[in-house]
C-alpha positions in Angstrom: 4.6 20.1 7.9 3.5 16.8 9.7 6.3 14.7 11.0 7.1 11.0 10.7 5.8 8.8 13.4 7.6 5.6 14.2 4.9 4.4 16.5 2.3 4.7 13.7 4.6 2.8 11.4 5.0 -0.1 13.8 1.2 -0.3 14.2 1.0 -0.4 10.4 3.5 -3.2 10.2 1.6 -5.3 12.6 -1.3 -5.2 10.1 0.8 -5.5 6.9 2.8 -8.5 8.1 -0.5 -10.4 8.8 -1.2 -10.1 5.0 2.3 -10.8 3.9 3.6 -14.3 4.3 6.9 -16.0 4.6 8.9 -17.1 1.5 7.0 -17.9 -1.7 8.0 -18.3 -5.3 4.8 -18.5 -7.4 5.5 -18.5 -11.1 2.2 -16.6 -11.7 3.3 -13.7 -9.4 5.2 -11.1 -11.4 7.1 -10.2 -8.2 9.0 -13.5 -8.4 10.6 -14.7 -5.1 8.8 -13.0 -2.2 9.3 -12.8 1.5 7.3 -10.7 4.0 6.0 -9.0 0.8 9.4 -7.9 -0.4 9.9 -9.1 -4.0 12.9 -10.1 -6.0 11.6 -8.1 -8.9 11.7 -4.8 -6.9 14.8 -5.7 -5.0 17.0 -7.9 -7.3 20.1 -7.4 -5.1 18.5 -9.0 -2.0 18.8 -12.6 -0.9 15.1 -13.0 -0.6 14.9 -16.5 0.9 17.3 -15.4 3.8 15.9 -11.9 4.4 15.1 -11.1 8.1 12.0 -9.5 9.2 14.1 -6.6 10.5 15.4 -6.0 6.9 11.8 -6.2 5.6 10.7 -3.6 8.1 13.6 -1.3 7.2 12.7 -1.5 3.5 9.0 -0.8 4.3 9.9 2.2 6.5 12.3 3.8 3.9 10.5 2.8 0.7 6.8 2.7 1.5 6.2 4.7 4.7 8.8 7.6 4.3 8.9 7.7 0.4 5.1 7.7 0.1 4.9 10.8 2.4 2.2 9.3 4.5 2.7 12.1 7.0 0.3 14.1 4.9 -2.6 11.8 5.7 -3.9 12.5 9.2 -6.3 9.5 9.3 -4.3 6.5 10.4 -6.6 3.9 8.7 -6.5 5.8 5.4 -2.7 6.1 5.6 -2.5 2.4 6.4 -4.6 1.5 3.3 -2.5 3.7 1.0 0.7 2.1 2.3 -0.7 -1.4 2.0 -1.8 -0.7 -1.6 1.6 0.8 -2.3 3.2 -2.5 -1.2 0.8 -4.5 -3.2 0.5 -2.4 -6.4 3.2 0.3 -6.3 3.4 3.6 -4.4 2.4 5.8 -7.4 -0.6 3.6 -8.2 -1.7 3.7 -4.5 -1.5 7.5 -4.4 -3.2 7.9 -7.8 -6.1 5.8 -6.6 -6.4 8.2 -3.7 -6.1 11.3 -5.9 -8.9 10.0 -8.1 -11.3 10.5 -5.1 -10.2 14.2 -4.7 -11.3 17.3 -6.5 -8.8 19.8 -8.0 -5.8 17.5 -7.3 -3.3 16.6 -10.0 -3.3 12.8 -10.4 0.4 12.5 -10.5 0.9 9.7 -7.9 2.8 12.1 -5.6 1.5 12.6 -2.1 2.4 16.1 -1.0 0.9 19.1 0.8 -1.7 19.8 -1.9 -3.0 16.2 -1.9 -2.8 16.2 2.0 -5.0 19.4 2.2 -7.5 17.9 -0.3 -7.7 14.8 1.8 -8.4 16.7 5.0 -11.0 18.9 3.3 -12.7 15.9 1.6 -12.8 13.9 4.9 -15.2 16.4 6.3 -17.8 15.3 3.7 -16.8 11.8 2.7 -15.7 8.6 4.4 -12.4 8.5 2.6 -11.5 5.1 4.0 -14.6 3.4 2.6 -14.2 5.2 -0.7 -10.5 4.3 -1.0 -11.3 0.6 -0.1 -13.8 0.5 -3.0 -11.3 1.9 -5.4 -8.7 -0.7 -4.2 -11.2 -3.5 -4.9 -12.1 -2.0 -8.3 -8.3 -2.0 -9.2 -7.9 -5.6 -8.1 -10.9 -6.7 -10.3 -9.2 -5.0 -13.2 -5.7 -6.6 -12.5 -7.4 -10.0 -12.1 -8.4 -9.9 -15.7 -4.7 -9.6 -16.8 -2.4 -12.6 -17.2 -2.9 -15.3 -14.6 -4.0 -13.0 -11.9 -7.5 -14.2 -11.4 -6.4 -16.8 -8.8 -5.2 -13.9 -6.6 -8.4 -11.9 -6.6 -10.1 -13.4 -3.5 -6.8 -13.0 -1.5 -6.6 -9.3 -2.6 -10.1 -8.6 -1.6 -9.7 -10.3 1.7 -6.6 -8.2 2.2 -8.6 -5.0 1.7 -11.2 -6.1 4.2 -8.6 -7.3 6.7 -6.6 -4.1 6.7 -7.8 -2.5 9.9 -6.2 -1.1 13.0 
């Protein structure tokens, strides 16, 4: 089984924190109060305005890097995109989008050994990063049609294009 790599995580955080800003509380954002991408909706017990960047990184490591099982994705850029999408749209959604690209993999939103093997085998024939980015954008277009989300679409698409190592 692949192992967790703290250096890889730190490289990912450099990219993710460029997309995530300081404190905001946009009424149109379902996450509510947000700082460094950590939302009050997901973490109601946290004092979001006073959260430190160290606390945000701790949450990202435990809840988005470790819990997503990114160690099953060998390609760093693909793993970064899955983590970034998980932060933005939820871990299960991020993994399901990836699983949609794969053959003979249950679309359950769980990244485990079977999905990891399917990714490795597919990468021989397909540019998985390009395919995943296209699926992310497709998802963002769909989400932009819901509620007041159209104002976020340009930023979401820019986020996809700016997610690079």
